[in-house]
LUMROVEX-494997 format. One line per field, with one value per residue (C-alpha): residue in three letters; x negated, y, z. Coordinates in steps of 0.001 Angstrom, whole numbers. Example, Ala and Ser with C-alpha at 12.3 -4.5 7.8 and 13.67 -1.06 7.14 Angstrom:
residuo = Ala, Ser
px = -12300, -13670
py = -4500, -1060
pz = 7800, 7140
//
This chain:
residuo = Met, Arg, Ala, Arg, Arg, Gly, Trp, Val, Val, Ala, Val, Val, Ala, Val, Leu, Val, Pro, Leu, Leu, Ile, Val, Val, Ala, Val, Leu, Arg, Leu, Arg, Arg, Thr, Arg, Val, His, His, Glu, Glu, Tyr, Val, Val, Pro, Ala, Lys, Pro, Glu, Ala, Pro, Pro, Asp, Leu, Glu, Lys, Leu, Arg, Pro, Ala, Phe, Thr, Ala, Gly, Leu, Asp, Ala, Ile, His, Arg, Arg, Asp, Gly, Ala, Glu, Ala, Ala, Lys, Gln, Leu, Ser, Ser, Phe, His, Phe, Gly, Lys, Arg, Ala, Val, Asp, Glu, Tyr, Arg, Met, Tyr, Tyr, Leu, Ala, Asn, Ala, Tyr, Gln, Leu, Ala, Lys, Asp, Asn, Ala, Arg, Ala, Arg, Thr, Thr, Leu, Ala, Gly, Leu, Leu, Leu, Arg, His, Pro, Ala, Phe, Val, His, Phe, Pro, Glu, Ala, Gly, Leu, Asn, Leu, Gly, Gly, Leu, Tyr, Ala, Ala, Ile, Ala, Asp, Trp, Arg, His, Ala, Ala, Asp, Ala, Tyr, Ala, Val, Val, Ala, Ala, Asn, Ala, Asn, Asp, Ser, Asn, Val, Ala, Ala, Thr, Ala, Arg, Trp, Ser, Ala, Ile, Asp, Ala, Arg, Leu, Ala, Arg, Gly, Asp, Ile, Ala, Gly, Ala, Leu, Tyr, Asp, Ala, Arg, Asn, Ile, Ala, Ile, Lys, Asn, Pro, Arg, Ser, Pro, Gln, Ala, Val, His, Ala, Ile, Glu, Leu, Thr, Arg, Ala, Ile, Thr, Gly, Asp, Pro, Ile, Arg, Phe, Thr, Ala, Ala, Glu, Arg, Leu, Glu, Arg, Ala, Val, Ser, Phe, Leu, Arg, Asp, Gly, Asp, Pro, Gln, Asn, Ala, Phe, Asp, Glu, Leu, Ala, Leu, Leu, Glu, Ala, Asn, Gly, Val, Pro, Ala, Asp, Leu, Arg, Thr, Pro, Met, Gln, Leu, Asn, Arg, Gly, Leu, Ala, Leu, Asn, Gln, Leu, Arg, Arg, Phe, Glu, Asp, Ser, Asn, Lys, Val, Leu, Glu, Pro, Leu, Ala, Asn, Gly, Pro, Tyr, Arg, Phe, Ala, Ile, Pro, Ala, Ile, Tyr, Thr, Ala, Ala, Lys, Asn, Tyr, Ala, Thr, Leu, Ser, Ala, Ser, Ile, Asn, Pro, Asn, Val, Thr, Lys, Thr, Ile, Val, Val, Lys, Gln, Gln, Val, Gly, Thr, Thr, Lys, Val, Pro, Ala, Lys, Gly, Lys, Lys, Lys, Ala, Thr, Thr, Lys, Pro, Lys, Phe, Ala, Asn, Val, Lys, Lys, Asn, Ile, Gln, Leu, Val, Asp, Leu, Ala, Lys, Lys, Ser, Lys, Lys, Asp, Glu, Tyr, Asp, Arg, Leu, Ala, Thr, Glu, Arg, Leu, Lys, Asp, Leu, Leu, Ser, Leu, Gln, Leu, Ala, Asp, Glu, Val, Arg, Ile, Glu, Val, Leu, Asn, Ser, Leu, Ile, Glu, Arg, Ala, Glu, Ala, Lys, Asn, Gln, Asp, Ala, Tyr, Glu, Arg, Gln, Leu, Ile, Ala, Gln, Leu, Ala, Lys, Val, Asp, Thr, Ser, Gln, Asp, Ala, Gly, Leu, Gln, His, Phe, Trp, Asp, Lys, Ala, Trp, Ala, Ala, Tyr, Ala, Arg, Gly, Asp, Leu, Asn, Gly, Ala, Arg, Asp, Leu, Leu, Ala, Phe, Ile, Arg, Asp, Asn, Tyr, Arg, Asn, Pro, Asn, Thr, Lys, Arg, Gln, Ser, Met, Tyr, Trp, Phe, Ala, Arg, Ala, Gly, Glu, Arg, Leu, Gly, Arg, Lys, Asp, Glu, Ser, Ala, Ala, Ile, Tyr, His, Glu, Leu, Ala, Ser, Ala, Pro, Tyr, Asp, Asp, Ile, Tyr, Ala, Ile, Glu, Ser, Glu, Lys, Arg, Gly, Ala, Lys, Arg, Gln, Ala, Thr, Asn, Val, Asn, Pro, Leu, Thr, Ser, Asn, Arg, Met, Asp, Trp, Arg, Glu, Ile, Ala, Glu, Gln, Asn, Met, Pro, Lys, Glu, Leu, Arg, Leu, Gly, Tyr, Glu, Leu, Thr, Ala, Leu, Ser, Asp, Phe, Ala, Asp, Ala, Lys, Leu, Glu, Ile, Asp, Lys, Asn, Arg, Asn, Arg, Lys, Asn, Gln, Gln, Phe, Ala, Asp, Ala, Leu, Met, Ala, Asp, Leu, Tyr, His, Ala, Ser, Gly, Asn, Met, Ile, Asp, Thr, Leu, Lys, Thr, Leu, Arg, Ser, Ala, Phe, Pro, Ala, Leu, Ala, Thr, Val, Glu, Gln, Asp, Ser, Val, Pro, Thr, Tyr, Phe, Leu, Lys, Met, Tyr, Tyr, Pro, Leu, Lys, Tyr, Asp, Asp, Trp, Ile, Arg, Lys, Tyr, Ser, Gly, Ala, Asn, Gly, Val, Asp, Pro, Tyr, Thr, Val, Met, Gly, Leu, Ile, His, Gln, Glu, Ser, Tyr, Phe, Asn, Ala, Lys, Ala, Lys, Ser, Ser, Val, Gly, Ala, Thr, Gly, Leu, Met, Gln, Leu, Met, Pro, Ala, Thr, Gly, Arg, Glu, Leu, Ala, Gly, Arg, Phe, His, Ile, Ser, Pro, Arg, Leu, Asp, Asn, Pro, Glu, Thr, Asn, Ile, Arg, Leu, Gly, Thr, Ala, His, Phe, Lys, Met, Leu, Val, Asn, Leu, Phe, Asn, Gly, Ser, Asn, Glu, Leu, Ala, Ile, Ala, Ser, Tyr, Asn, Ala, Gly, Gln, Gly, Arg, Val, Leu, Gln, Trp, Arg, Arg, Ala, Ala, Pro, Gly, Lys, Pro, Met, Asp, Glu, Phe, Ile, Glu, Ala, Ile, Pro, Phe, Arg, Glu, Thr, Arg, Thr, Tyr, Val, Lys, His, Val, Val, Met, Leu, Ala, Ser, Thr, Tyr, Lys, Arg, Met, Tyr, Pro
px = 65415, 62566, 62934, 62590, 59577, 58018, 58649, 56837, 53977, 53690, 53631, 50991, 49078, 48940, 48291, 45655, 43127, 43701, 42767, 39726, 38654, 39042, 37011, 34259, 34113, 33832, 31068, 29210, 29514, 27837, 24634, 24611, 22820, 25159, 28147, 31645, 33006, 33309, 35624, 34907, 36215, 37393, 38793, 37184, 38286, 37769, 35135, 37528, 39518, 36390, 35007, 38174, 38923, 36985, 38905, 42261, 41492, 40248, 43515, 45587, 43343, 43911, 47679, 47292, 45578, 48381, 45744, 47789, 45204, 42447, 44818, 45921, 42300, 41354, 44439, 44451, 40763, 41379, 44051, 44336, 45138, 47691, 47508, 50788, 49173, 49047, 52682, 51425, 48794, 51508, 53845, 51253, 50039, 53574, 53599, 50265, 51607, 54590, 52317, 50430, 53750, 53314, 56803, 56502, 53667, 55441, 58496, 56386, 54546, 57707, 59431, 56484, 56676, 60366, 59693, 57602, 60754, 58936, 60033, 57802, 59144, 59284, 61061, 64454, 62796, 60796, 63964, 65932, 63007, 62877, 66601, 66177, 63355, 65513, 68466, 66254, 65852, 69484, 68521, 71682, 71518, 68089, 69009, 72075, 70018, 67418, 70104, 71804, 68585, 68288, 71943, 71608, 68466, 68652, 69054, 70368, 74058, 73777, 70864, 72865, 75847, 73641, 72275, 75759, 77072, 74104, 74833, 78432, 77168, 74938, 77672, 80203, 77642, 77292, 81030, 80878, 84179, 84425, 80936, 81729, 84898, 82928, 80384, 83113, 84870, 81615, 81077, 84563, 83939, 80243, 79586, 82941, 81375, 79150, 79923, 80489, 83245, 86083, 84930, 84697, 88305, 89450, 87539, 89180, 92628, 91808, 90700, 93326, 96216, 96736, 95428, 92661, 93863, 91719, 92008, 92065, 88393, 87447, 89320, 87518, 84177, 85144, 85881, 82531, 80832, 82526, 81379, 77822, 77630, 78870, 82542, 84497, 87770, 88035, 86914, 89713, 92268, 91123, 91575, 95054, 95958, 94564, 96735, 99802, 99452, 98957, 95686, 94621, 93860, 90164, 89790, 91684, 88752, 86239, 88940, 89474, 85744, 85261, 88316, 86771, 83460, 85211, 87051, 83727, 82212, 85326, 84625, 87969, 86262, 89271, 91108, 87946, 87750, 91405, 90543, 87146, 87820, 89998, 87118, 84758, 85697, 85465, 82590, 79185, 78786, 81856, 81669, 78143, 78743, 82172, 80838, 77780, 79905, 82409, 79566, 78380, 81933, 82341, 78967, 79877, 83268, 81636, 79043, 81763, 83484, 82218, 84006, 82442, 84748, 83710, 86287, 86256, 87418, 87610, 85789, 85290, 81580, 79536, 78295, 76677, 77368, 79431, 78364, 80852, 80244, 79907, 83139, 83236, 80900, 80591, 77409, 77318, 77302, 77368, 79776, 79673, 81377, 83212, 84574, 86350, 83805, 84370, 82290, 81912, 81948, 81473, 84255, 84695, 87812, 88378, 90599, 87945, 85199, 87198, 87698, 84013, 82927, 85352, 83982, 80458, 81352, 82872, 79803, 77581, 79849, 79841, 76045, 75870, 78250, 75870, 72984, 74867, 75037, 72466, 70984, 68197, 65135, 65540, 69103, 68206, 65373, 67687, 70366, 67863, 66374, 69852, 70685, 67317, 67953, 71400, 70100, 67339, 69811, 71841, 68803, 69642, 66021, 66589, 68727, 66314, 63464, 65445, 66048, 62395, 61340, 63691, 62412, 58788, 59548, 60641, 58628, 55055, 54371, 57321, 56845, 60476, 60764, 56992, 56743, 59715, 58191, 54660, 55891, 57648, 54584, 52259, 54664, 54827, 51024, 50634, 53028, 51421, 54085, 51396, 53538, 56177, 53486, 52018, 55416, 55931, 52333, 52613, 55789, 53999, 51002, 53190, 55569, 53532, 50930, 48879, 45401, 45075, 48414, 47545, 44135, 45594, 48160, 45561, 43163, 45721, 47160, 43648, 43203, 46487, 45474, 42114, 43841, 46041, 42954, 43111, 39484, 38711, 41704, 40794, 37134, 38146, 40237, 37433, 35091, 37518, 37875, 34123, 33498, 35129, 32863, 33467, 33091, 36550, 37520, 38668, 35462, 33462, 35569, 35433, 31632, 31727, 33682, 31012, 31796, 28778, 28758, 28148, 26797, 27236, 24681, 27002, 27771, 31233, 30114, 27407, 28942, 29533, 33300, 36077, 36627, 39548, 38935, 38981, 41950, 43931, 43100, 44165, 47014, 48587, 52389, 53618, 55847, 52860, 50365, 51178, 50575, 47297, 46035, 47071, 45253, 42145, 42443, 42784, 46324, 47489, 50788, 52133, 50624, 52523, 55790, 55308, 54329, 57222, 59687, 58574, 57596, 59598, 59172, 57407, 54812, 54439, 50813, 49712, 51779, 50244, 46746, 47286, 48579, 45566, 43257, 45208, 45242, 41540, 40588, 42819, 41135, 44202, 42543, 45514, 47687, 44696, 44346, 48098, 48581, 45412, 46686, 50045, 48446, 45928, 47137, 43903, 41939, 40458, 40940, 38524, 40106, 39287, 36665, 39638, 40127, 38511, 35098, 36264, 38835, 36548, 34133, 37039, 38344, 34890, 32965, 29637, 28361, 25748, 24097, 20684, 22071, 24255, 21290, 18973, 21198, 22579, 18986, 18103, 21052, 20750, 24179, 25167, 25177, 27859, 30210, 29623, 30468, 33645, 34570, 34004, 36078, 38913, 38752, 38202, 37557, 34222, 35905, 33607, 36328, 39017, 40910, 43698, 46822, 45255, 41994, 39711, 37228, 34860, 33612, 33866, 36844, 35274, 37305, 35844, 35250, 33373, 31372, 30372, 29311, 27176, 25719, 24616, 22553, 20738, 20573, 22205, 25198, 28462, 29453, 31643, 32436, 28735, 28206, 24774, 25792, 29007, 27196, 24483, 26988, 29418, 26807, 25659, 29252, 29767, 26515, 27811, 30973, 28948, 26858, 29978, 31298, 28023, 27223, 30692, 31276, 34945, 35698, 33769, 35842, 39052, 37910, 37164, 40858, 42718, 40267, 37804, 40075, 42835, 40466, 38825, 42283, 43304, 40070, 40299, 43851, 42576, 38919, 38576, 40484, 38454, 37649, 39804, 42859, 42141, 42035, 45242, 46976, 45996, 49240, 49003, 49711, 47841, 44705, 44910, 45089, 42368, 39839, 40425, 40348, 37106, 35429, 36527, 35336, 31945, 31569, 32560, 30025, 27336, 28017, 28506, 25785, 23074
py = -104096, -106179, -104308, -100997, -102249, -103470, -100131, -98204, -100703, -100343, -96536, -96570, -99239, -97075, -93704, -94464, -96309, -93788, -91000, -93007, -93558, -89849, -89067, -91501, -90050, -86567, -87653, -89116, -85855, -83994, -85832, -84144, -80810, -77878, -79868, -78375, -77315, -80344, -80412, -82449, -86017, -85947, -83210, -82334, -84671, -84888, -87477, -90245, -90069, -89719, -92867, -94884, -93459, -96179, -99017, -97279, -96581, -100141, -101450, -99373, -100418, -104081, -103505, -102100, -105306, -107202, -108817, -109024, -110967, -108413, -105498, -107056, -107691, -104061, -102432, -104664, -104047, -100649, -98298, -94523, -94429, -91786, -90075, -89882, -91384, -94784, -95065, -95239, -97807, -99997, -99419, -100487, -103328, -104741, -104478, -106303, -109125, -109509, -109688, -112430, -114247, -113737, -112470, -113160, -110668, -108260, -108371, -107865, -104932, -103199, -103772, -102120, -99261, -98619, -98576, -95436, -93636, -92588, -89657, -90297, -90188, -93960, -94645, -95573, -98056, -99553, -99980, -101538, -103828, -104922, -105596, -107739, -109719, -110425, -111364, -113806, -115864, -115339, -113115, -111085, -109126, -107656, -107138, -105112, -103092, -102241, -101145, -99066, -97159, -96287, -95228, -92934, -91192, -91164, -87735, -89175, -90065, -92967, -94468, -94191, -95857, -98681, -99229, -99240, -101686, -103979, -103738, -104782, -107916, -108727, -108080, -110196, -112987, -113036, -112580, -108987, -107828, -104709, -103616, -104212, -102101, -99342, -99221, -99352, -96421, -94467, -95030, -93695, -90634, -89843, -91209, -90893, -90350, -93413, -96493, -98422, -96088, -97729, -101185, -100056, -98842, -102063, -104143, -102310, -102976, -106629, -107161, -105096, -105380, -101620, -98704, -96754, -93747, -90752, -88411, -84680, -84371, -87345, -85929, -82607, -84428, -86389, -83111, -81680, -84840, -84449, -80828, -81734, -84334, -81966, -82965, -79778, -81000, -84018, -81833, -79378, -82197, -83686, -80332, -80023, -83404, -82245, -79136, -81083, -83398, -80570, -78943, -78700, -75121, -75800, -77130, -74414, -72014, -74658, -76026, -72597, -72011, -75271, -74588, -71266, -72969, -75621, -72950, -71192, -74380, -74787, -71249, -69995, -66944, -64731, -67589, -68333, -64773, -64765, -67635, -66356, -62661, -63262, -65235, -62251, -61190, -64656, -66398, -65866, -69508, -69112, -65393, -65504, -68209, -66703, -63181, -64499, -66563, -63731, -61406, -63989, -64334, -60586, -60331, -63169, -61633, -58275, -59856, -61733, -58539, -56754, -53400, -52560, -52999, -52962, -51296, -50999, -47662, -46225, -42941, -40800, -40814, -39270, -42007, -39879, -36985, -36385, -34162, -31494, -30576, -26971, -25291, -21926, -19599, -21931, -23936, -27651, -28470, -31440, -32113, -34678, -38003, -39554, -42995, -44684, -46775, -49199, -48447, -50237, -48072, -48943, -47991, -48583, -50267, -48064, -50609, -53309, -50916, -49948, -53607, -54374, -51438, -52454, -55995, -54591, -52236, -55083, -57267, -54482, -53878, -57555, -57681, -54636, -56358, -59314, -57111, -56263, -59952, -62269, -63791, -66289, -64592, -66467, -65162, -61631, -61532, -62708, -60151, -57290, -58220, -58272, -54847, -53446, -54662, -53036, -49763, -49615, -50219, -47242, -44991, -44818, -44234, -43002, -46013, -48362, -47023, -47727, -51296, -51868, -50644, -53219, -55957, -55216, -56136, -59696, -60443, -59219, -60446, -58655, -56424, -55561, -52174, -51736, -51268, -48885, -46579, -46852, -45772, -42800, -41902, -42047, -40049, -37376, -37280, -37083, -34142, -32258, -32848, -33680, -33352, -35609, -38108, -38056, -38705, -41801, -42980, -42708, -44790, -47469, -47434, -47913, -50583, -52953, -55174, -56371, -54833, -53951, -52141, -50253, -49192, -48037, -45867, -44547, -43561, -41648, -40069, -38741, -37620, -35725, -34202, -33162, -31324, -29596, -28422, -30961, -31926, -33046, -35374, -36802, -37216, -39273, -41571, -41934, -42851, -45535, -46963, -46984, -48752, -51979, -55048, -55296, -52769, -52822, -50135, -47780, -48160, -47372, -44313, -43133, -43296, -41173, -38599, -38345, -41154, -43071, -46826, -48888, -52169, -55373, -58159, -60831, -63526, -65023, -68357, -68758, -66970, -68995, -69106, -71653, -73330, -75179, -78570, -77157, -74897, -77803, -80153, -77610, -75700, -77850, -77872, -81272, -81746, -81277, -83511, -86487, -84416, -83139, -86578, -88214, -85480, -86094, -89803, -88974, -90426, -87458, -88858, -89569, -86350, -84250, -86023, -85308, -81668, -80958, -82602, -80677, -77219, -74280, -70546, -70770, -73316, -72048, -70937, -74336, -76128, -74047, -74531, -78307, -78237, -76180, -78767, -81546, -79876, -79061, -82637, -83832, -81505, -79294, -75885, -73796, -74888, -74674, -70941, -70351, -72062, -70566, -67066, -67964, -69408, -66593, -63267, -61703, -63505, -61108, -58218, -56513, -58485, -61915, -62658, -63762, -66750, -70006, -70560, -73897, -72117, -69196, -71703, -73338, -70031, -68710, -71577, -70898, -73038, -72358, -69790, -70027, -69508, -66610, -64838, -65689, -64349, -61440, -60355, -60840, -58685, -56123, -56656, -57188, -60960, -60572, -58893, -61853, -64218, -62222, -62397, -66167, -66643, -64591, -66030, -69760, -70424, -71932, -74527, -74919, -76741, -74101, -73102, -70547, -70709, -68215, -70145, -68355, -70984, -71808, -70135, -66563, -67268, -66080, -66088, -68346, -65435, -63492, -66598, -67196, -63581, -63539, -66999, -65809, -63057, -65558, -68245, -70829, -73134, -71430, -74249, -72275, -75304, -75608, -73734, -72320, -71187, -69620, -67682, -66552, -65284, -63941, -61824, -60460, -59564, -57864, -55902, -54650, -53393, -51701, -49913, -48939, -47140, -45471, -47829, -47908, -51316, -50501, -49613, -52658, -54870, -53254, -53928, -57556, -57936, -55559, -55201, -52427, -50781, -50156, -48840, -46476, -45246, -44696, -42919, -40621, -39708, -38523, -37542, -35422, -37619, -38782, -42488, -43255, -41621, -43282, -46775, -46182, -44892, -47744, -48465, -52244, -53326, -56587, -54683, -52317, -55310, -57130, -54314, -53992, -57748, -58326, -55469, -57105, -60532, -59102, -57547, -60852, -62898, -60340, -60647, -64420, -65464, -62768
pz = 3182, 1830, -1440, 372, 2282, -924, -2584, 153, 198, -3569, -3365, -650, -2515, -5621, -4003, -1379, -3567, -6336, -3940, -2826, -6437, -7157, -4065, -5085, -8577, -7146, -4805, -7734, -9612, -6781, -7680, -11079, -10837, -11474, -12713, -12343, -8969, -6696, -3697, -605, -735, 2868, 5086, 8369, 11185, 14946, 15916, 16964, 13720, 11614, 13241, 12559, 9108, 7214, 8898, 8400, 4748, 4254, 5673, 3278, 409, 1303, 1310, -2190, -3236, -1468, 707, 3878, 5846, 5218, 5866, 9154, 10117, 9521, 11058, 14142, 14837, 16432, 17683, 17871, 21571, 22482, 19107, 17220, 14122, 15829, 14705, 11128, 12008, 13563, 10625, 8067, 10288, 10287, 6486, 6410, 8589, 6295, 3268, 5123, 5809, 9556, 10343, 14065, 14450, 12123, 14433, 17544, 15972, 14758, 18103, 19835, 17349, 18057, 21803, 21172, 19933, 16757, 14653, 11660, 8113, 7621, 10915, 9361, 7045, 9914, 11981, 9140, 8432, 12072, 12064, 8973, 10582, 13629, 11427, 9516, 12713, 13780, 16709, 16227, 19482, 18779, 15120, 16115, 18607, 15940, 13491, 16189, 16883, 13193, 12969, 15969, 14703, 10893, 9317, 6063, 6220, 3777, 5712, 8938, 7255, 5968, 9472, 11004, 8398, 9004, 12742, 12042, 10282, 13247, 15828, 13967, 13705, 17503, 18089, 19316, 17807, 19960, 18948, 15272, 15529, 17265, 14437, 11786, 13419, 13537, 9815, 9098, 11279, 10841, 7333, 5537, 2099, 2257, 141, 3389, 4654, 2697, 3767, 7391, 7330, 5646, 8194, 11080, 9633, 8964, 12563, 14388, 11952, 12155, 10082, 11742, 13720, 14627, 17566, 16827, 17817, 15629, 12653, 13080, 13238, 10128, 8302, 9407, 8108, 4715, 4616, 5606, 2852, 135, -127, 695, -826, 1466, 4362, 3578, 3265, 6576, 8297, 6779, 8301, 11619, 11565, 10485, 13483, 15956, 16968, 20614, 21611, 22149, 18598, 16710, 16301, 15124, 12813, 11242, 10895, 9036, 6883, 5878, 5127, 3035, 1044, 487, -957, -3108, -4423, -3153, -1729, -998, 723, 2678, 3974, 4997, 7323, 8466, 9096, 12210, 13776, 13746, 17276, 18772, 20561, 18942, 17900, 15681, 14868, 13433, 10779, 10032, 9410, 7584, 5182, 4738, 3713, 1174, -129, -626, -2348, -4723, -5468, -6217, -8510, -10398, -11546, -14639, -14896, -18255, -21222, -24864, -27102, -30872, -32265, -35756, -36363, -39424, -40219, -43000, -45297, -47995, -50298, -53422, -56344, -57373, -61031, -62167, -63087, -64756, -63006, -60032, -59822, -59195, -55458, -53127, -50329, -47560, -48071, -45128, -44406, -41527, -39594, -36721, -33654, -30311, -27211, -23562, -21199, -17501, -16193, -13160, -11417, -11748, -10661, -7614, -6717, -7286, -5122, -2375, -2246, -2210, 644, 2647, 2074, 3403, 6392, 7354, 7113, 9385, 11803, 11975, 13090, 16292, 17273, 18848, 15714, 15278, 13797, 10503, 10084, 11171, 8635, 5856, 6774, 6958, 3593, 2038, 3458, 2341, -1196, -1170, 245, -2356, -5198, -3961, -3310, 397, 1354, 4905, 5793, 4020, 6136, 9311, 8176, 7272, 10713, 12260, 9951, 10840, 14459, 13624, 10468, 10557, 7026, 5439, 2396, 1636, -29, -199, -3954, -3915, -1305, -2674, -6118, -4529, -2450, -5439, -7606, -4890, -4639, -8429, -8775, -5889, -3225, -698, 2424, 912, -43, 3476, 5027, 2873, 3298, 7080, 6937, 4892, 7238, 10316, 9004, 6855, 8497, 5530, 5952, 2255, 2342, 5529, 4211, 908, 2696, 5168, 2384, 364, 3507, 4131, 513, 624, 3953, 2540, -280, 2317, 4209, 7052, 6610, 10159, 10257, 6856, 7804, 10844, 8637, 6092, 8943, 10155, 6643, 6044, 9360, 8160, 7953, 4196, 1367, -146, -2641, 137, 2159, -988, -1834, 1795, 1675, -1476, 530, 3214, 5650, 6913, 6419, 9538, 8227, 10203, 10121, 11511, 8956, 9661, 8199, 10831, 13817, 16964, 17386, 17664, 14305, 12751, 14314, 17839, 17046, 15599, 18468, 21080, 19444, 16720, 17203, 18336, 15299, 12953, 14729, 12514, 9399, 10837, 11847, 8570, 6637, 8734, 7849, 4112, 3939, 1901, 615, 4102, 5451, 2914, 3742, 7436, 6934, 4563, 6933, 10019, 8781, 10088, 10451, 13818, 12713, 9150, 9520, 10811, 8148, 5360, 6768, 6780, 3214, 2122, 3698, 2002, -1429, -1167, -321, -3184, -5698, -6293, -6358, -7519, -4604, -2261, -2930, -2776, 579, 2066, 1314, 2827, 5964, 6378, 4918, 6202, 3464, 918, 3348, 5729, 8597, 7179, 9842, 11967, 9628, 10843, 9267, 7847, 5689, 4824, 3300, 1504, 101, -809, -2392, -4054, -6901, -9577, -7299, -8951, -12455, -11305, -9741, -12659, -15440, -13404, -12840, -16493, -17559, -14785, -13218, -9604, -8880, -6205, -8660, -10983, -8122, -7525, -11210, -11293, -8130, -9592, -13101, -12495, -8794, -9871, -12096, -15109, -17070, -16551, -19677, -19896, -22029, -24488, -24789, -22315, -21185, -18367, -15227, -16510, -18796, -22043, -25236, -27957, -30351, -27666, -26816, -30429, -30914, -27764, -28408, -31830, -30231, -28024, -30713, -28457, -28769, -27680, -25303, -22943, -20784, -19960, -16664, -17464, -20945, -19658, -16934, -19346, -21899, -19296, -17532, -20898, -21754, -18396, -18838, -22171, -20419, -17666, -20303, -22234, -19151, -18166, -15312, -13713, -12153, -11498, -15135, -16348, -14037, -15309, -18891, -18041, -17203, -19512, -22407, -23119, -25678, -23165, -20500, -23003, -23986, -20349, -19538, -22563, -21549, -18143, -18658, -15528, -13113, -10082, -10089, -7038, -8629, -11968, -10439, -8465, -11608, -13971, -15877, -15437, -11878, -12522, -13521, -10530, -8209, -10159, -9772, -6025, -5512, -7418, -5520, -2263, -3443, -4381, -935, 674, -1273, -496, 3233, 3351, 897, 1198
//
């Protein structure tokens, strides 16, 4: 126990000061004019936590130095009131007292902590530690009670077994034989795979003189415990013993379900389904897992069969020619020369194919059966996605559309089948099937919630309608697209088609609305409050543990927002962007004003503004497009370097940098922010000139290379710009152009 405590103290001692040192170094770098992108050292915090953060951090720092007295002084000088994070203060205060050799206060602090019924990540360790402190003074009753609390609440089976075994020691020490036998029995039932299980069974026999006997319900629970802990063979054997001794009627169905699950884990899929299929018509709590597992079994069985057979045959094949000499009046000729050649051909084993198709059909049928039951949203989403994938593979478009419509009702962020139907819609538009394209585009518009997806489908629905003569309808759509607060690619193209732009002067960074701190204080899910408060206190290691432990589908947005805040304050920009987009899908769309200002500023940083404007002006390019390029290429990290060698803010290749630097007679130091911006804006100006002033084509060239864009443009010289962009062969480049245009519009609105 002391070893565990020491391990955690050591981890905290290493991580917290390291984070503080990193933060200090970053703060120092902010004093250097126009150095690389610097993230804030501390996340935003409510006033009470911000006020107490220095003392909390100082306490953790003292623990790192193994200065228990100083740590105790700091951590005992305040409390967090009713905030959940006070559990961590008490936990670390107890560690501080132990470092200071004040075990009495450590016991008192941990006892007070356990009275709060904490659910924090380090709770099992705190409870075991408290039990050890009581045992050290022979207070066996309180030691046993502390261990019992851990055993009852630990999620890890081995931790629970350790707590129960420690409780046995304490109970035996105080002569509580009945209590010791109770704990030993619980180990055998609830933790049968733990190292203590064998000893618990032996102890029971040594005390009672008889082997341990289980009731039918206990044996079933023991089998479930084996299954939970990844031991399907012992689970199966336990269920066989249960059946051999007679199964009460009320336990037969759960016994069969767990037997089927054990056979599934043993990869005996056909045997598993023989057990599970009869349960499909039973109560929902048994039917749902039975049908779900049966569907998985059938899918696995289908995937395991390869009906293709390679067969080697011998065929006569021409291998050359042979000269036939002249004879008499006949002239010399040539005739083909043949030889027997071995050749591999692919055949289909019809029996195997039939079996494979049958398993596949059964898997689909069982998934369909599940949809008629009362499923949790998570399960329904998984089932619908599986059926959508199957329907798409079989080109069952009508059925796939029905499934997607169902999925859209339970998962607003879903994009299943989107690429499939977009490809079909665009192909229909390109070949002139405008009504077919409009049908598919309307389906996309109505079933996918992402603003960029909806606007793309709306725009091309209008374009197809315009070509069909529905000009008023199309004009209304163009007007709606152009009325967005940002000039994305579809607003720009709608303006070109006659829609009037309605500019907004409201800057979302300065608007008076509820921001993240107020939102978090009022609406943070209870299970994530510890993660939120620890992040605010800059205890990032513990915060991440708490967030990871407690995230679920319902609180996913809050969990991702917390992780973005944590990553940002830690200087991890790649994961910051990733989690921000997950938390707020509206980012980089015309609906992003709904995102809290705190995270808008985080997602859209602006550094080197004066140099960007200076060199954009000198080269005659739009400074906001340059900001968008820098955001996309490096996220304002002056030291960024790609795997192919592209370097700096604008990710210039060394050869390009040297060529441009030679023109200006300067050093090609691409990791220098000013130099990189100067050369990058000159390079972008060259691309704009190459494409006769087209920003969109210059942006495409920045990603795919000017040679490719010239080739694509020459292949379709008369194609309108909107159609050209949508038809760019590289999906990455299509997305890149649209994204940079949106970024440029965002920077123009937020940093005018």
